C-alpha positions as CSV (number, residue, x, y, z in Angstrom):
1,M,243.3,-55.2,207.6
2,S,242.3,-51.6,207.9
3,K,238.8,-50.5,206.9
4,V,238.5,-48.0,204.1
5,I,236.0,-46.3,201.8
6,V,236.9,-44.9,198.4
7,L,235.9,-41.8,196.5
8,V,235.1,-42.3,192.9
9,D,234.0,-40.2,189.9
10,G,232.5,-40.5,186.5
11,E,235.6,-39.3,184.6
12,H,237.1,-42.8,185.0
13,Y,235.6,-45.9,183.2
14,P,233.8,-48.0,185.8
15,A,236.0,-51.0,184.9
16,V,239.2,-49.0,185.6
17,T,237.8,-47.9,189.0
18,R,236.7,-51.4,189.8
19,D,240.2,-52.8,189.2
20,A,241.7,-50.0,191.4
21,I,239.3,-50.9,194.2
22,Q,240.2,-54.6,193.9
23,E,243.9,-53.6,194.1
24,I,243.2,-51.6,197.3
25,G,241.3,-54.6,198.6
26,R,244.4,-56.7,198.7
27,A,245.7,-54.7,201.6
28,H,242.5,-53.2,203.0
29,K,238.9,-54.0,203.6
30,V,236.9,-51.8,201.2
31,L,233.5,-51.2,202.7
32,G,232.0,-48.8,200.2
33,A,232.3,-45.9,197.9
34,V,231.1,-42.3,197.5
35,F,230.4,-41.1,194.0
36,L,231.5,-37.5,193.7
37,G,230.2,-36.6,190.2
38,G,231.3,-36.5,186.6
39,T,229.5,-37.8,183.5
40,E,232.1,-38.3,180.8
41,K,232.4,-42.1,181.2
42,I,229.3,-42.9,183.3
43,G,225.8,-42.7,181.7
44,S,223.7,-43.7,184.7
45,E,223.9,-44.8,188.3
46,S,223.5,-48.4,187.2
47,D,227.0,-48.2,185.8
48,L,228.3,-47.9,189.3
49,S,227.0,-51.3,190.2
50,T,230.0,-52.8,188.5
51,L,232.3,-51.4,191.3
52,G,231.5,-54.4,193.5
53,V,230.9,-52.3,196.7
54,P,228.0,-50.3,198.0
55,V,228.0,-46.8,196.5
56,I,226.6,-43.6,198.1
57,H,225.5,-40.9,195.8
58,T,224.2,-37.6,197.0
59,R,223.8,-34.1,195.4
60,D,226.3,-32.7,198.0
61,Y,229.3,-34.9,197.9
62,L,230.5,-33.7,201.3
63,A,227.2,-34.8,202.8
64,G,227.7,-38.1,201.0
65,I,231.2,-38.5,202.6
66,R,229.7,-37.8,206.0
67,Q,227.0,-40.3,205.5
68,A,229.5,-43.0,204.3
69,I,231.8,-42.4,207.3
70,Q,228.9,-42.7,209.7
71,Q,227.6,-45.8,208.0
72,F,230.8,-47.7,207.4
73,R,233.1,-46.3,210.2
74,P,236.3,-46.5,208.1
75,Q,239.8,-45.8,209.4
76,E,240.7,-44.2,206.1
77,V,239.1,-42.5,203.1
78,V,241.0,-43.2,199.8
79,D,240.6,-40.8,196.9
80,L,240.4,-42.4,193.5
81,S,239.1,-39.2,191.8
82,D,240.9,-36.5,190.0
83,E,240.6,-33.2,188.1
84,P,238.2,-31.9,187.0
85,V,235.8,-33.3,189.6
86,L,238.2,-32.5,192.5
87,G,240.7,-29.7,192.6
88,Y,242.9,-28.4,195.5
89,K,240.1,-26.5,197.2
90,E,237.7,-29.4,197.1
91,R,240.3,-31.8,198.5
92,F,241.0,-29.6,201.4
93,A,237.2,-29.4,202.1
94,I,237.1,-33.2,202.0
95,A,240.1,-33.4,204.3
96,N,238.4,-31.2,206.9
97,V,235.3,-33.4,206.9
98,V,237.3,-36.7,207.1
99,L,239.7,-35.5,209.8
100,A,236.8,-34.2,211.9
101,H,235.5,-37.7,212.0
102,G,238.8,-39.2,213.1
103,A,239.7,-40.9,209.8
104,A,242.7,-40.5,207.5
105,Y,242.4,-39.0,204.0
106,S,244.8,-40.2,201.3
107,G,245.3,-40.1,197.6
108,A,247.8,-41.1,195.0
109,D,250.5,-38.8,196.4
110,F,249.1,-37.3,199.6
111,R,247.9,-38.3,203.0
112,F,246.3,-36.4,205.9
113,N,246.2,-37.9,209.3
114,P,244.0,-36.6,212.1
115,P,246.2,-35.5,215.1
116,A,246.8,-38.6,217.2
117,Q,244.4,-38.9,220.2
118,H,245.7,-42.2,221.5
119,V,246.2,-40.9,225.0
120,T,243.3,-40.8,227.5
121,V,243.0,-39.6,231.0
122,S,240.5,-40.6,233.7
123,K,239.7,-37.1,234.8
124,P,237.5,-34.7,232.9
125,S,239.6,-32.7,230.4
126,I,239.5,-29.7,228.1
127,S,242.1,-28.9,225.4
128,V,243.0,-25.3,224.5
129,I,244.3,-25.2,220.9
130,G,245.2,-22.4,218.5
131,T,245.5,-21.4,214.9
132,G,249.1,-20.2,215.2
133,K,251.7,-18.5,217.4
134,R,251.4,-15.1,219.0
135,I,247.6,-15.1,219.1
136,G,247.3,-15.2,222.9
137,K,246.7,-19.0,223.3
138,T,248.8,-19.3,226.5
139,A,247.1,-16.2,227.9
140,I,243.7,-17.8,227.3
141,G,245.0,-21.1,228.7
142,G,246.0,-19.3,231.9
143,Y,242.7,-17.5,232.1
144,V,240.9,-20.9,231.7
145,A,242.9,-22.2,234.6
146,R,242.2,-19.2,236.8
147,T,238.5,-19.4,236.0
148,L,238.3,-23.1,236.7
149,A,240.1,-22.6,240.0
150,R,237.0,-20.8,241.3
151,E,235.1,-24.1,241.5
152,F,237.6,-26.9,240.8
153,R,241.2,-28.0,241.2
154,P,242.6,-27.7,237.7
155,I,245.8,-29.1,236.4
156,V,247.4,-27.6,233.3
157,V,249.5,-29.7,230.9
158,T,251.5,-27.7,228.4
159,M,253.7,-28.8,225.4
160,G,255.9,-25.9,224.5
161,R,258.7,-25.8,222.0
162,G,261.1,-25.1,224.9
163,G,259.6,-27.6,227.4
164,P,261.6,-30.1,229.5
165,A,262.9,-33.4,228.3
166,E,261.0,-35.1,231.1
167,P,257.6,-33.8,232.2
168,E,258.0,-31.4,235.1
169,V,255.4,-30.6,237.8
170,I,255.2,-27.1,239.2
171,C,252.8,-26.5,242.1
172,G,252.0,-22.9,241.3
173,G,250.0,-22.4,244.5
174,E,252.6,-23.7,246.9
175,F,255.5,-21.3,246.2
176,E,256.3,-18.0,244.5
177,L,258.0,-18.0,241.2
178,T,260.3,-15.1,241.9
179,P,262.6,-13.5,239.3
180,E,265.6,-14.9,241.2
181,Y,264.1,-18.4,241.2
182,L,263.3,-18.2,237.4
183,L,266.8,-16.9,236.7
184,S,268.3,-19.8,238.6
185,V,266.3,-22.2,236.5
186,S,267.6,-20.5,233.4
187,K,271.2,-20.7,234.5
188,Q,270.6,-24.5,234.8
189,G,270.1,-24.5,231.0
190,R,266.3,-24.8,231.1
191,H,263.8,-22.6,229.4
192,A,262.4,-20.7,232.3
193,S,259.9,-18.8,230.1
194,S,258.3,-22.0,229.0
195,D,254.5,-22.2,229.0
196,H,254.2,-24.3,232.2
197,F,256.2,-21.6,234.1
198,E,253.9,-18.9,232.7
199,D,250.7,-20.7,233.6
200,A,252.0,-21.5,237.1
201,L,253.0,-17.9,237.6
202,T,249.9,-16.2,236.2
203,S,247.3,-18.7,237.5
204,R,248.9,-20.2,240.6
205,V,247.7,-23.7,239.7
206,T,249.6,-27.0,239.3
207,T,251.2,-27.3,235.9
208,V,252.9,-30.2,234.1
209,G,255.4,-29.0,231.5
210,C,256.0,-31.1,228.4
211,R,257.7,-30.4,225.1
212,R,257.1,-31.0,221.4
213,C,259.0,-30.5,218.1
214,G,257.4,-30.1,214.7
215,G,253.8,-29.5,213.8
216,G,251.8,-30.8,210.9
217,M,249.0,-29.2,208.9
218,S,246.3,-30.9,211.0
219,G,248.1,-30.2,214.3
220,Q,250.0,-33.4,214.7
221,T,253.4,-33.0,216.4
222,Y,256.4,-34.8,215.1
223,T,257.5,-35.7,218.6
224,S,256.1,-35.0,222.0
225,N,256.2,-36.3,225.6
226,V,252.7,-35.1,226.4
227,D,251.6,-38.7,226.8
228,R,253.9,-38.9,229.8
229,G,252.6,-35.6,231.1
230,A,249.0,-36.8,230.7
231,A,249.8,-39.9,232.9
232,I,251.3,-37.6,235.5
233,S,248.2,-35.4,235.5
234,D,246.1,-38.5,236.2
235,S,248.3,-39.4,239.3
236,I,248.3,-36.0,241.1
237,D,245.7,-34.1,243.0
238,G,243.2,-32.3,240.8
239,D,239.7,-32.8,239.3
240,I,240.0,-31.4,235.8
241,V,242.9,-31.2,233.3
242,V,243.5,-28.5,230.8
243,F,245.7,-29.6,227.9
244,E,247.3,-26.6,226.3
245,G,248.4,-26.8,222.6
246,S,251.5,-25.2,221.2
247,G,251.2,-22.8,218.2
248,S,248.8,-24.6,215.9
249,S,249.8,-28.1,217.2
250,I,247.3,-30.1,219.2
251,P,248.0,-32.3,222.2
252,S,247.7,-36.0,221.4
253,V,245.1,-36.5,224.1
254,Q,241.4,-37.4,223.7
255,T,239.7,-34.6,225.7
256,D,236.0,-34.1,226.6
257,A,235.9,-30.6,225.1
258,R,238.0,-28.2,223.1
259,I,238.5,-24.4,223.1
260,L,239.9,-22.9,220.0
261,V,241.8,-19.6,220.1
262,A,242.1,-17.7,216.8
263,G,243.6,-14.3,216.1
264,A,241.2,-11.9,214.4
265,H,244.2,-10.3,212.7
266,Q,245.1,-13.6,211.0
267,P,244.1,-14.2,207.4
268,V,240.5,-15.4,207.2
269,D,241.7,-18.4,205.1
270,Y,243.4,-19.7,208.3
271,I,239.9,-20.7,209.5
272,A,237.9,-20.7,206.3
273,S,240.1,-23.0,204.2
274,Y,243.2,-25.3,204.4
275,L,242.7,-27.3,207.6
276,G,241.1,-24.4,209.6
277,P,237.6,-25.8,209.3
278,Y,238.7,-29.0,211.0
279,R,239.8,-27.0,214.1
280,V,236.6,-25.0,214.1
281,T,234.2,-27.9,213.7
282,T,235.8,-29.9,216.4
283,S,235.7,-27.1,219.0
284,N,233.0,-26.3,221.6
285,L,234.0,-22.7,222.2
286,V,236.0,-20.2,220.0
287,V,237.8,-17.3,221.5
288,L,238.6,-14.7,218.9
289,T,241.5,-12.5,220.1
290,M,243.0,-9.1,219.0
291,C,239.5,-7.7,218.1
292,E,240.4,-4.0,218.2
293,A,241.2,-1.3,215.6
294,Q,245.0,-1.3,216.3
295,M,245.1,-4.9,215.1
296,V,242.3,-5.5,212.6
297,E,239.4,-3.8,210.8
298,D,235.9,-4.4,212.1
299,S,234.9,-5.9,208.7
300,Q,237.5,-8.7,209.1
301,V,236.3,-9.4,212.6
302,E,232.8,-9.7,211.4
303,R,233.9,-12.0,208.5
304,M,235.8,-14.2,210.9
305,V,232.8,-14.5,213.2
306,T,230.5,-15.3,210.2
307,V,232.8,-18.0,208.9
308,I,233.2,-19.6,212.3
309,S,229.4,-19.6,212.9
310,E,228.7,-21.1,209.5
311,L,231.2,-23.9,210.1
312,N,230.1,-24.6,213.6
313,P,226.7,-23.1,214.6
314,Q,226.8,-24.8,218.0
315,A,230.1,-23.2,219.1
316,K,229.9,-19.9,221.0
317,V,232.2,-17.2,219.6
318,V,233.6,-14.7,222.1
319,R,235.4,-11.6,220.7
320,T,238.2,-10.4,223.0
321,I,241.0,-7.9,223.4
322,F,244.0,-8.2,225.7
323,R,245.0,-5.8,228.4
324,P,248.2,-6.1,230.6
325,R,247.8,-7.4,234.2
326,P,250.9,-6.7,236.3
327,L,251.6,-9.4,238.8
328,G,253.2,-6.9,241.2
329,N,252.6,-3.4,242.4
330,I,253.7,-0.8,239.9
331,A,251.7,2.2,241.2
332,S,253.7,5.5,241.2
333,K,256.7,3.7,239.7
334,R,258.8,4.5,236.6
335,V,258.3,1.4,234.5
336,A,260.1,0.0,231.4
337,V,257.9,-2.6,229.6
338,C,259.0,-5.6,227.5
339,L,256.4,-7.2,225.2
340,T,256.1,-9.7,222.3
341,A,253.1,-7.7,221.0
342,P,253.2,-5.8,217.7
343,K,254.5,-2.2,217.7
344,R,251.1,-0.9,216.7
345,V,249.7,-1.6,220.1
346,A,252.6,-0.1,222.1
347,S,250.9,3.3,222.7
348,L,247.7,1.6,223.7
349,V,249.5,-0.6,226.3
350,S,251.4,2.3,227.6
351,E,248.3,4.5,228.0
352,Y,246.4,1.6,229.7
353,L,249.1,0.9,232.2
354,T,249.4,4.6,233.1
355,R,245.7,5.1,233.4
356,T,244.8,1.9,235.2
357,F,247.8,1.3,237.5
358,G,249.1,4.8,238.1
359,C,252.6,4.2,236.9
360,E,254.8,6.2,234.5
361,V,255.9,4.2,231.4
362,V,259.3,5.5,230.6
363,G,260.2,3.0,227.9
364,L,258.5,0.1,226.0
365,T,259.9,-2.5,223.6
366,C,258.0,-5.0,221.5
367,N,261.2,-6.9,220.8
368,L,261.0,-9.5,223.6
369,A,261.2,-12.3,220.9
370,N,264.0,-10.6,219.0
371,R,267.2,-10.9,221.2
372,P,269.5,-8.6,219.2
373,L,267.0,-5.8,219.1
374,L,266.0,-6.5,222.7
375,H,269.6,-6.0,223.9
376,N,269.7,-2.6,222.1
377,D,266.4,-1.6,223.8
378,L,267.6,-2.6,227.2
379,A,270.8,-0.5,226.8
380,R,268.5,2.4,226.0
381,F,266.3,1.7,229.1
382,A,269.5,1.8,231.2
383,Q,269.8,5.5,230.4
384,L,266.2,6.1,231.6
385,R,266.8,4.6,235.1
386,P,263.4,3.0,235.6
387,D,262.3,1.8,239.0
388,T,260.8,-1.4,237.6
389,V,261.2,-3.5,234.5
390,M,258.0,-5.3,233.6
391,T,257.9,-8.2,231.2
392,E,255.7,-10.9,229.8
393,L,257.1,-14.4,230.8
394,K,257.9,-15.3,227.2
395,A,260.8,-15.7,224.8
396,A,263.8,-13.9,226.4
397,A,262.0,-12.7,229.5
398,V,264.3,-14.6,231.9
399,D,267.7,-15.2,230.4
400,V,267.9,-11.6,229.0
401,V,265.4,-9.2,230.6
402,T,265.3,-10.7,234.2
403,A,269.1,-11.2,234.2
404,W,269.6,-7.6,233.0
405,G,267.2,-6.1,235.5
406,L,268.6,-7.9,238.5
407,E,272.2,-7.1,237.5
408,N,271.4,-3.4,237.2
409,G,269.5,-3.3,240.4
410,F,266.0,-2.8,238.9
411,E,262.9,-4.4,240.3
412,V,261.6,-7.1,237.9
413,V,257.8,-7.6,237.7
414,Y,256.1,-10.0,235.4
415,M,252.8,-9.4,233.7
416,D,249.9,-11.4,232.2
417,N,247.6,-10.5,229.3
418,E,244.0,-10.6,230.5
419,P,241.3,-11.4,227.9
420,I,238.4,-8.9,228.0
421,P,235.2,-9.6,226.0
422,V,234.5,-6.8,223.5
423,N,230.8,-7.3,224.1
424,P,230.1,-6.8,227.9
425,Q,227.2,-9.3,227.5
426,D,229.6,-12.1,226.6
427,R,230.8,-13.8,229.8
428,L,233.9,-15.8,228.8
429,D,234.3,-17.0,232.4
430,Q,230.8,-18.4,232.5
431,E,231.2,-20.1,229.1
432,I,234.4,-21.8,230.4
433,L,232.7,-22.9,233.7
434,A,229.7,-24.2,231.8
435,L,231.9,-26.2,229.5
436,A,233.8,-27.7,232.5
437,R,230.6,-28.6,234.3
438,A,229.4,-30.4,231.2
439,C,232.7,-32.4,231.1
440,I,232.4,-33.3,234.8
441,S,228.8,-34.3,234.4
442,K,229.7,-36.4,231.4
443,H,232.3,-38.3,233.5
444,K,229.9,-38.8,236.4
445,G,227.4,-40.2,233.9
446,V,230.0,-42.7,232.6
447,A,231.0,-43.6,236.1
């Protein structure tokens, strides 16, 4: 029988609540209850004694739920309350607390499960998760890998929407992922722009590519083969594993630490409400991306930082911007650039490339993830006769851009997006290394 606690209120007669608890007790072991409030049908706390289980009653019901979970260690929290004591907002707040403690939260017609963490690895591990797509999570994942490679031998396990049916190992440091090679992969019917190719290309570390389909509100995937990828990471050479999430989905692996990537341009509600607080409170480091005027107003960045710090005072928040990092020489060349970034940063990227790398940007498209529009842009580029076509390794980068570039005799260069802290005093690399050292020390202590 699974162990549960129940949430009760004073808007129900105690006898009715007692009978409901007894009904639940036929299938589960009810360890206790948390009284949420309400006075219509309960005159004093003594009325709660008829419920037949220990009752926790605190002024702050969320604190009471935390206390009950720590005391009783339930697998599930069952909600027997209702309006007006609990509304939609209050129930999401409860869900965040319950999920952060690894329990399920259910009611009459709903159920929230924490993302499965049934997979473990013997090596120290860090997960990199996000609050959505196109926030730079893969770029941060690659940066984490490059940073860790200064001191360690990291392995990256990805779980992209276009990942392989069977986990695939790429030894990024042993051979070069050329445009010709990636195009050959694409012609085999594989997604050559998948995250494990990108991480291997930009960081030159060993990657294990996995796949997933579907993503729930808490980050659970509908189906994934990351469990098999995790087993492979345990069997190959390396001393720390980075598990990279996909979109807002979380790898089903129990890791020693968690880095959250959030876009400053996203609605504040993405972290302040719904199931955003769950992601924040279970993370050790938060990287806030897109923190520049072309993407978001300063007031929203400040609001995001405030919300994150209030939810998790222990987590360091690093504000960052992205800047392109070509993976080949583009100096003095006429370059056409293909991006997934919003159009509002196009001029910024163009100016940065020209100033930093001494190239001439003759064309730029932000339609890398929109194939019909991308084909139109490439036709326009053909008239400009660039020396080089530079592209992120995402979306249609290989089967469209690389194929087009090679067919037309243009050099193809890939690029990365490098995170740069807005505050020079923030050392993202040192935060990452410190987190990794703590994970490794933890494992040595267990051993």
